[in-house]
N, C-alpha and C positions, 0 to 999 in steps of 0.2 A: 429260664441263662441256667446255663451248664448248669452242675455240681460246683464241679475241678474250678471250671472262668470263676466261678461263686467267691471259689473258698480263697482263692489268686490273689484277685481285687478284694478281696477285703487283708488279707496280709498286708499284698507291697503297697496298695493306693493307702496311701496319707491321710486321707478322708476319715477315715477306721480305724478306731481303735485294736485290732485283733484280742485285745485282754476283752475284749464285749463277745466277744460269740462265740458260743455254745454252740456243741453238736451234739444234736441227740444218737446214740446209731447200740443194735439189735446190741449184748454182747455174747459170743461163743458161746462161754462155757454156764448162763442162766439161763439163757433165751433172754432175762428180763432187756428192757433200756431202761441203758447206763449212758451220762450227759460225761462231756466235754469240756475244756475247756480251748476257749482257744489260743490262749501261755504255754498252754498244758504240747501244742505242735509243735512237733524242732523242724516238721519238711513236712511236705504236699507230693506225694506222686502221681504214676499209673492211675497206681492200683492198690495205693495202699495211705496211709496220714501218718509217721514219723511219731510220736512219742515217748512223753518222755514215762511211763506205764508201759513201748512195747511198739504193735503194728497194731490197725488200721481199717483194713480192707475194704476199702474208700464203697464198693457196691452193698454193707452193714446200717451203709448211712442214714437213716433215717428222713432229721427233720436242722437242719441250722437257721440259728435266732440271731442274730441281729442288736443288745437293748430288748430283749423281748421280746422285741415283733417277730414273725415266721414271716424268713426273708424264704425257707428254701425247705420244700416236708416232699416225700416218692410215692405221694401218692396225688397231686396237683404237676406232679414233674412231669411223667406219664406221657 
């Protein structure tokens, strides 16, 4: 499943609770992995996630979890 399609489904489909989503991304400042909670996301754009902290480029997302289960990761999606 494509990354943006999955994020939008998790956010807008009533079967899911977006607060249970965790998004792991490569932090540009430190080069380390950082975690973003679903409730921190303000909007999902084609190239960026707008968050309460700022903007995260979509290409930096490495993994998406829902209730602790990995739904998407950059290695298996290629």
